[in-house]
C-alpha positions in Angstrom: 151.2 87.6 75.8 149.6 85.9 78.7 148.5 89.2 80.2 146.9 90.2 76.9 145.1 86.9 76.7 143.8 87.2 80.3 142.7 90.8 79.6 140.9 89.6 76.5 139.2 86.9 78.5 138.0 89.3 81.1 136.6 91.7 78.5 134.9 88.8 76.7 133.4 87.4 80.0 132.2 90.9 80.9 130.5 91.3 77.5 128.9 87.9 77.7 127.6 88.6 81.2 126.3 92.0 80.1 124.6 90.4 77.1 122.9 87.8 79.3 121.8 90.5 81.7 120.3 92.7 79.0 118.7 89.6 77.3 117.2 88.6 80.7 115.9 92.1 81.3 114.4 92.2 77.8 112.7 88.8 78.1 111.4 89.8 81.6 109.9 93.0 80.2 108.2 91.0 77.4 106.7 88.5 79.9 105.5 91.4 82.1 103.8 93.0 79.2 102.1 89.8 78.3 100.9 89.3 81.9 99.6 92.8 82.1 97.9 92.6 78.7 96.1 89.3 79.8 95.0 90.9 83.1 93.8 94.1 81.3 91.8 92.2 78.8 90.1 90.1 81.4 89.3 93.2 83.5 87.9 95.0 80.5 85.6 92.1 79.6 84.4 91.9 83.2 83.9 95.6 83.4 81.7 95.4 80.2 79.8 92.5 81.7 79.2 94.6 84.9 78.1 97.6 82.9 75.7 95.4 80.9 74.3 93.9 84.1 73.8 97.4 85.7 72.0 98.6 82.5 69.8 95.6 82.5 69.0 96.0 86.2 68.2 99.7 85.7 65.9 98.8 82.9 64.0 96.2 84.9 63.8 98.7 87.9 62.5 101.5 85.7 59.8 99.4 84.1 59.0 97.6 87.4 59.6 94.2 85.8 61.8 91.9 87.9 63.2 88.6 86.7 65.0 87.3 89.8 66.2 84.0 88.3 67.8 85.9 85.4 69.4 88.5 87.7 70.7 85.8 90.0 72.1 83.9 87.1 73.8 87.0 85.7 75.2 87.8 89.1 76.6 84.3 89.5 78.3 84.6 86.1 79.8 87.9 87.1 81.2 86.4 90.3 82.9 83.7 88.3 84.4 86.2 86.0 85.8 88.2 88.9 87.2 85.0 90.4 89.0 84.3 87.2 90.5 87.8 87.0 91.6 87.5 90.6 93.4 84.2 89.9 95.2 85.8 87.0 96.3 88.8 89.1 97.3 86.7 92.1 99.7 84.7 89.9 101.7 87.9 89.3 102.3 89.5 92.6 104.3 92.8 93.0 107.6 90.9 93.1 107.2 89.4 89.7 106.0 92.6 87.9 108.7 95.1 87.0 106.2 98.0 86.4 104.7 98.3 89.9 102.5 101.3 89.0 100.7 99.4 86.2 100.3 96.4 88.5 98.7 98.5 91.2 96.4 100.1 88.7 95.2 96.7 87.6 94.6 95.7 91.3 92.7 98.9 91.9 90.4 98.2 88.9 89.9 94.7 90.1 89.0 95.6 93.6 86.6 98.4 92.5 84.8 95.8 90.2 84.6 93.5 93.2 83.1 96.2 95.4 80.6 97.1 92.7 79.5 93.5 92.2 79.3 93.0 96.0 76.9 96.0 96.2 74.8 94.9 93.2 74.4 91.5 94.9 73.1 93.1 98.0 70.6 95.2 96.0 69.3 92.0 94.4 69.0 90.3 97.8 66.9 93.2 99.0 64.5 92.9 96.0 64.4 89.2 95.4 63.8 86.4 97.9 67.3 85.2 97.3 70.5 86.9 96.3 71.6 83.9 94.2 73.7 82.1 96.8 76.0 82.8 99.7 78.5 85.7 99.6 81.8 85.9 101.5 83.8 89.0 101.7 87.5 88.1 102.4 90.0 90.7 103.7 93.5 89.3 103.5 97.0 90.4 104.3 99.4 90.2 101.3 102.6 90.7 103.2 103.7 87.1 103.7 100.8 86.3 106.0 100.5 82.5 106.3 97.2 82.9 108.1 95.7 84.8 105.2 97.1 82.2 102.8 95.5 79.3 104.8 92.2 81.2 104.9 92.4 81.6 101.1 92.9 77.8 100.7 90.0 77.1 103.0 87.7 79.4 101.0 88.8 77.8 97.7 87.8 74.4 99.1 84.4 75.9 100.2 83.8 77.1 96.6 84.7 73.7 95.2 82.1 72.1 97.4 79.4 74.8 97.2 79.1 76.2 93.7 76.6 78.8 94.7 79.2 80.5 97.0 80.9 83.7 95.7 84.0 85.0 97.3 85.1 88.6 97.0 88.7 88.9 98.1 90.1 92.3 99.1 93.8 93.2 100.0 93.3 94.9 103.3 96.5 96.9 102.9 95.8 98.3 99.5 95.5 102.1 99.5 92.1 102.8 97.9 89.5 105.1 99.4 86.6 102.7 98.5 88.4 99.9 100.3 89.1 102.1 103.3 85.4 103.0 103.5 84.5 99.3 103.3 87.0 98.4 106.1 85.6 101.2 108.2 82.0 100.0 107.7 82.9 96.5 108.8 85.5 97.6 111.4 88.3 95.6 109.8 91.4 96.0 112.0 93.0 92.6 111.3 93.5 90.3 108.4 92.3 87.7 107.7 88.7 88.6 108.4 85.6 87.3 106.5 82.1 88.7 106.3 79.5 86.1 105.6 76.3 87.2 103.8 76.9 90.9 104.6 76.5 90.5 108.3 78.4 87.7 110.1 82.0 88.9 110.8 84.7 86.4 111.7 88.2 87.8 112.6 91.2 85.4 112.2 91.5 82.1 110.5 88.4 79.9 110.3 88.5 76.4 108.8 86.6 75.1 105.8 84.4 72.9 108.0 83.4 75.8 110.2 82.6 78.0 107.2 80.4 75.3 105.7 78.6 74.9 109.1 77.9 78.7 109.2 76.6 78.7 105.7 74.3 75.8 106.5 73.1 77.6 109.6 72.3 80.7 107.6 70.4 78.6 105.0 68.2 77.2 107.7 67.3 80.5 109.3 
């Protein structure tokens, strides 16, 4: 009788453990789907905003009518949208998303949008007296790099103090031809590396105070 009771307990314990495992997996899948849906929605909205901006810019170029304050304002708004998308994606790194392929597709869309916005801002700078503020391109290492994390924190502090600064963050190890071309152009061999206003290249960690000094120096040139 005791043996039968023990056997029943083992079976019951196994079934309970199996149920908890299946329930956890199911709930995890639902959470992943919600995270992915949120990211996809934000990326779609930002993509539409980018397409709208490009269309508007092409119209102004075709008819030789330039409204630099308007373009700069639109560009600033686009940069803020991209930052929000980046914050959403960064919350869900590859370890917290079960569908890695979907996660990588979202990251790819995001990085391509960043590169497109980075290029558009350069085009505006070449046409208008100002590109609507300072631009920092940030190449980081996602593989547990404390130096890249510290650089990210420093850049966040810079943006809090200088609202006209836009940060474009790129995962240097992400396999994407457009990113590889960008790294080749700027000779990126180490992360973190930042590019200030398309020209000044700083490899390795640089403090918030040093970044602010460089931005001030560029503004006075």
